N, C-alpha and C positions, 0 to 999 in steps of 0.2 A: 729282073722280077722272079725269074725260076729259082735263083740262089735264095732270095728272100723267102719264096714260098716254101722252098725244101727246109731252110733253117726254121721258119716258123712252125712247120709241121713237127719237126724234131723236138723243138722246144715245148710245144703242146703235148707231146708224148712223153716227155721227160719230166717237166716241171708240174708238180701238182698245184691245183688251183688255177690252170692256164687250161683253157678249152676253146677249140675252134670247130664248129659245126660245118661240116661239109667242104667240098672242093670250092663251092662258090665264094664261101665266106673265106676260105683260105687265099684264093686269088685276089679277092677285094682288099683283104688285109695286107697281102704283099705289096699291091698296087699303092694302097693308102700309106703304108709305113714308108714307101719310097718318097711319096709326095711330103708326108709330115718331116721326113729326115732332110729334105731338101728346101723345105719353105720355113718350119718353126725351130727345128733344131739349131742352126746357127743364130737365131734369134735369142733362144734360151741360153746358149752357151755365151753369148755376149752379155746377157743381163745377168748371168750368175758367174761371172769372170772372178769377182773377188772370193766368192766360196771356193772355186776351182783352184785359185792360186793358194788360198790358204790351207786347202786339204792336199796340196800337191796333185792335183788332177783326179783324185778319187770322186769328187763331186760329178764328174762327168757319167759315173755309173748311174747316178740318181736321175741325171738328165735323159739318159737313154731309157731308163725305166718310165720315167714320165712320158716320152714320146711312144713307147709300147702302151702305156695306159691310155694314152690320148686315142691311138687307134683302137683299142678295145672299147673305148667309150663310144667312139663314133660308130662303130659296126654292131649291129645286133648279134650278130652269129658268132663274136669273138668276146669272150669272158676272161677277166683276171679277177681272182678272189681277192688278193691283198697286194700290198707294197712289196712285200718280200717275193711273192710269185711273180711280179712284174720286173723286180731286180734280178732274180735268178733267170727268168726267161729272157731278159735282155742280155744277160751274159752269154747263154747259150746261143742265141740269135747272133750276136757279135762273133763268137769263136767259130760256130759252123760257117757263118758268111765269109769269114776270113780265109779258112781253110778250103772252102770251094772256090773261092776267088783265086786262091794260089793255085789250084788244079787247072781252072780255066785261064788260058792266057790273055794278054791285052788285045788279041785278034777275036776274041770271042769263041776259042775252040780249044779243046783239050790239049795240051802240049806236053811233051815229054823232053826233058833235058838229058842228054847223054854227053859225058865227059870222056874224051879220049885224050890219052897221054902219049906224048911223041918221046920217043927214047933215042 
C-alpha cells in the first residue's frame, strides 16, 4: 500500500489534471486502487481480451486508466480531469510502482545485490 501511495502521490505531482487532496485521500486511494486492481481489473481484462489481442496488448493501458478513473470516481478527494490524464497517470503509477517493487525485495525489505567475482 505504501508503494501505491507513493506512486499515486508522484503521479498527482507530475500529471496535469490529476489531483489528490490530503494524506487521507492518498491513503484511501492507494487502498482502493489495490482492491479495484484485485477484483475488477481481472474481469475487465477478460472482457476486453479480443481488443487486447487485436492491439497486441496496448489496450491494457486503457484498462489501467479505467481502473484509476474508477478509483477517482469513487473517492471525492481524488479527481482526474480527462481520459488522457488517467492514461498518463496510470503509466506513471505503473512505472514508479514497478521500480519501487524492484528496490524492495520479496521479503518486504530493502535489498542490495552484491556480485562477487571469483578468480
